[in-house]
C-alpha positions as a printed Julia matrix, in Angstrom:
290×3 Matrix{Float64}:
 49.03  59.49  -24.2
 47.15  57.95  -21.29
 45.38  54.61  -21.54
 41.58  54.75  -21.95
 41.41  58.48  -22.64
 38.04  59.14  -24.27
 38.29  62.12  -26.6
 35.31  64.41  -27.14
 35.36  65.66  -30.76
 33.63  68.38  -32.79
 33.22  69.06  -36.51
 35.94  71.28  -37.98
 33.35  72.98  -40.21
 30.29  73.72  -38.05
 31.79  73.15  -34.59
 28.96  70.84  -33.47
 29.68  67.89  -31.2
 30.06  64.55  -32.99
 29.62  62.47  -29.83
 26.92  59.8   -29.74
 26.03  58.77  -26.19
 23.45  56.17  -27.26
 25.71  54.07  -29.51
 28.7   52.88  -27.5
 31.96  51.57  -28.94
 34.51  50.16  -26.48
 31.81  50.87  -23.86
 32.21  54.63  -24.33
 30.22  57.26  -26.29
 31.24  57.02  -29.95
 32.03  59.51  -32.72
 29.13  59.49  -35.2
 29.75  60.42  -38.85
 28.36  59.91  -42.32
 30.58  57.7   -44.48
 30.8   57.0   -48.2
 32.65  54.13  -49.88
 32.39  53.09  -53.54
 29.14  55.04  -53.99
 27.55  53.53  -50.87
 26.59  55.94  -48.1
 25.87  55.16  -44.49
 26.73  55.9   -40.87
 29.84  54.99  -38.91
 30.45  55.18  -35.17
 34.15  55.37  -34.32
 35.68  54.56  -30.95
 36.45  57.69  -28.93
 39.21  55.86  -27.01
 42.53  57.28  -28.17
 44.52  54.55  -29.92
 41.53  52.23  -30.48
 40.55  51.29  -34.05
 37.14  49.77  -33.37
 33.95  51.01  -34.99
 30.39  50.12  -36.02
 29.11  50.88  -39.52
 26.3   49.92  -41.89
 28.78  50.24  -44.78
 31.36  47.51  -45.31
 34.91  48.91  -45.41
 37.47  46.28  -46.53
 41.01  46.71  -45.15
 43.1   49.01  -47.32
 40.12  50.88  -48.8
 39.83  54.68  -48.45
 36.55  56.14  -47.18
 35.09  59.64  -47.29
 33.72  61.13  -44.08
 31.04  63.81  -43.6
 29.68  65.71  -40.6
 26.45  64.25  -39.21
 25.11  67.79  -38.67
 26.16  70.03  -41.58
 27.04  67.24  -44.05
 30.37  68.96  -44.8
 33.24  66.91  -46.26
 35.79  66.24  -43.5
 38.6   64.6   -45.52
 41.45  67.08  -45.83
 44.23  67.61  -48.37
 46.78  66.6   -45.75
 48.28  63.19  -46.56
 48.94  60.32  -44.17
 52.68  59.92  -43.61
 52.28  56.13  -43.48
 50.13  55.35  -46.54
 49.48  58.6   -48.41
 45.68  58.61  -47.9
 43.77  61.74  -46.87
 43.73  62.62  -43.19
 40.45  63.46  -41.42
 40.74  66.2   -38.76
 38.44  66.95  -35.81
 38.42  69.63  -33.12
 39.05  68.56  -29.52
 36.76  69.88  -26.79
 39.83  70.56  -24.66
 41.45  72.57  -27.45
 43.5   71.42  -30.42
 42.93  68.84  -33.14
 43.07  65.09  -33.63
 43.49  63.6   -37.11
 42.9   60.04  -38.31
 43.77  58.3   -41.57
 40.88  57.7   -44.01
 42.28  54.31  -45.09
 40.71  51.3   -43.36
 43.33  49.43  -41.33
 45.88  52.27  -41.25
 46.68  53.11  -37.63
 48.19  56.54  -38.19
 46.68  59.29  -36.06
 47.99  62.27  -34.16
 46.91  64.97  -31.7
 47.84  68.65  -31.8
 47.15  70.69  -28.66
 46.74  74.46  -28.75
 47.81  74.71  -25.1
 49.61  71.55  -23.92
 49.7   72.54  -20.23
 45.95  73.23  -20.2
 45.18  69.96  -22.0
 47.31  67.94  -19.58
 45.63  69.61  -16.62
 42.18  68.67  -17.98
 43.35  65.09  -18.54
 44.56  64.83  -14.95
 41.3   66.3   -13.63
 39.14  63.82  -15.55
 41.24  60.68  -15.51
 43.63  61.05  -12.59
 47.2   59.76  -12.38
 48.26  57.53  -15.32
 44.91  58.06  -16.97
 42.97  55.71  -14.69
 39.27  56.2   -15.23
 37.6   55.22  -12.0
 33.96  54.07  -12.1
 31.63  56.86  -11.02
 29.3   55.92   -8.19
 26.2   58.09   -8.53
 24.04  56.12   -6.08
 22.47  57.76   -3.04
 23.4   56.7     0.48
 20.04  54.92    0.81
 20.63  52.96   -2.42
 24.05  51.83   -1.22
 22.64  50.7     2.13
 19.98  48.56    0.42
 22.68  46.56   -1.36
 24.28  45.58    1.92
 20.9   44.78    3.48
 20.39  41.89    1.08
 20.07  38.53    2.78
 23.43  36.95    2.07
 25.52  34.63    4.21
 27.08  36.5     7.14
 30.49  35.12    6.2
 30.28  36.39    2.62
 32.59  39.1     1.35
 31.4   41.8    -1.04
 33.74  43.11   -3.73
 32.62  46.7    -4.23
 32.46  48.53   -7.55
 35.79  50.19   -8.23
 37.84  47.47   -6.5
 41.17  46.95   -8.25
 41.24  43.31   -9.33
 44.7   41.77   -9.04
 44.47  39.3   -11.92
 46.43  36.15  -12.77
 46.55  33.44  -15.41
 44.84  30.27  -14.05
 47.43  28.15  -15.87
 50.89  29.7   -15.34
 49.8   31.86  -12.33
 51.62  34.91  -13.68
 50.13  38.36  -13.22
 47.99  39.71  -16.07
 48.38  43.28  -14.85
 50.75  45.43  -16.88
 51.04  49.2   -16.4
 47.9   49.11  -14.23
 45.87  47.52  -17.06
 44.5   43.98  -17.4
 46.32  42.69  -20.49
 45.18  39.67  -22.52
 46.26  38.19  -25.84
 43.42  38.12  -28.35
 42.81  36.17  -31.56
 40.18  37.3   -34.06
 41.4   36.72  -37.6
 44.71  38.2   -36.46
 46.51  38.34  -33.15
 46.77  41.35  -30.91
 46.26  42.5   -27.33
 43.18  43.46  -25.37
 43.5   45.95  -22.52
 40.72  46.0   -19.95
 40.1   48.25  -16.99
 41.09  46.2   -13.88
 38.46  47.97  -11.74
 35.31  46.0   -10.96
 32.3   47.25  -12.96
 34.43  49.58  -15.09
 33.95  48.26  -18.61
 36.3   50.41  -20.7
 38.46  48.43  -23.1
 41.0   48.95  -25.85
 42.43  46.55  -28.42
 45.36  46.65  -30.84
 43.27  44.92  -33.55
 39.77  45.59  -34.86
 37.04  43.84  -32.85
 33.45  44.06  -34.18
 30.87  45.15  -31.61
 28.38  42.58  -30.26
 30.32  39.57  -31.58
 32.36  37.01  -29.6
 36.09  36.9   -30.29
 37.7   33.7   -31.55
 40.05  33.21  -28.59
 41.5   34.94  -25.54
 44.89  33.77  -24.24
 47.4   34.46  -21.51
 50.12  36.64  -23.01
 52.74  34.82  -20.92
 52.1   31.1   -21.58
 49.86  31.5   -24.67
 47.25  29.13  -23.16
 43.59  29.72  -24.06
 41.46  31.18  -21.26
 38.12  30.45  -22.97
 35.75  28.12  -21.11
 33.34  26.66  -23.66
 31.21  24.92  -21.01
 30.61  28.11  -18.97
 28.3   30.43  -20.9
 27.71  34.11  -20.32
 24.82  34.61  -17.9
 23.43  37.41  -20.08
 23.95  36.53  -23.77
 25.09  32.88  -23.67
 28.45  33.5   -25.4
 31.55  31.56  -24.28
 33.44  33.07  -21.35
 37.11  33.5   -20.52
 38.4   32.58  -17.06
 41.09  34.42  -15.12
 41.99  34.32  -11.43
 41.61  37.29   -9.11
 42.8   37.58   -5.53
 40.14  37.87   -2.83
 39.84  36.63    0.76
 43.54  35.75    0.74
 43.03  33.22   -2.03
 42.68  33.04   -5.81
 39.15  32.7    -7.18
 37.86  32.05  -10.7
 36.51  35.17  -12.44
 34.66  34.89  -15.75
 34.25  37.55  -18.46
 32.1   37.33  -21.59
 33.94  36.91  -24.91
 31.36  38.98  -26.82
 32.51  42.54  -27.53
 30.38  45.02  -25.61
 28.74  42.53  -23.2
 29.17  43.68  -19.59
 28.46  40.36  -17.86
 30.99  38.9   -15.45
 30.66  36.33  -12.72
 32.16  33.76  -10.37
 32.1   29.98  -10.12
 29.19  28.38   -8.25
 31.52  27.41   -5.41
 32.86  30.94   -4.92
 29.36  32.46   -5.04
 28.82  31.15   -1.49
 31.68  33.21   -0.07
 32.18  36.12   -2.51
 29.61  38.55   -3.88
 30.19  41.04   -6.7
 28.48  44.35   -6.07
 25.86  45.11   -8.8
 26.56  41.8   -10.54
 23.92  39.95  -12.59
 24.96  36.85  -10.65
 22.82  37.7    -7.61
């Protein structure tokens, strides 16, 4: 399955879309459901990124606990009689917009899930049309020609270079200088109660992400490290320009040199920026930095 594929799901009972465009998880529209655990009912928004286990919920779900899921429209029970092959809990099926089904385990922390396509060739063709080769999701530029021209009419130094939205950022560890790009994804080691990996889109102003461990929305992670040398990339003295959270520093190649590039450590925050020195020679298109 491609990286960063966002699945659009429907209820298996009423057929209504379960997608919530207002509440993002992993910076993508989420899957909104009713949830019940130990007599407590609430709402949960699951990540629509295939292979991601992140979510937002007003009901606490301790690891290992089994939850019951209901459709947000018809209130129908979605847990099925089919058992998870990993832990034995009930599986929860959904219809795919492109045809077929995707099922997830109802036990918190279990990572078992699978997809069944009705027509595999048709599904693959739709994936290629939407995401392109290797599942790359390029940022969509919906600006008019006049809006684009205004950006470049800003009074910036004539020697400055502008990195445009959609630019592929060749990224490196500032400590060991090894590439952080793996399989066309920006890969980082992440620590947040447990260790795992964070995959980020390497395209400027494309904010899709995916992690191998659960990361709560709107909260900073404990640490971000280089997966080669295991050195922390977090810069405590450089705060996010939007929310004030600590930032992590990587190097990107621009103007035939490596420059410092900062990303916010808070899940869901879209701020990124450069060092004060590099701001004189490099500009990030649509950045909050200028």
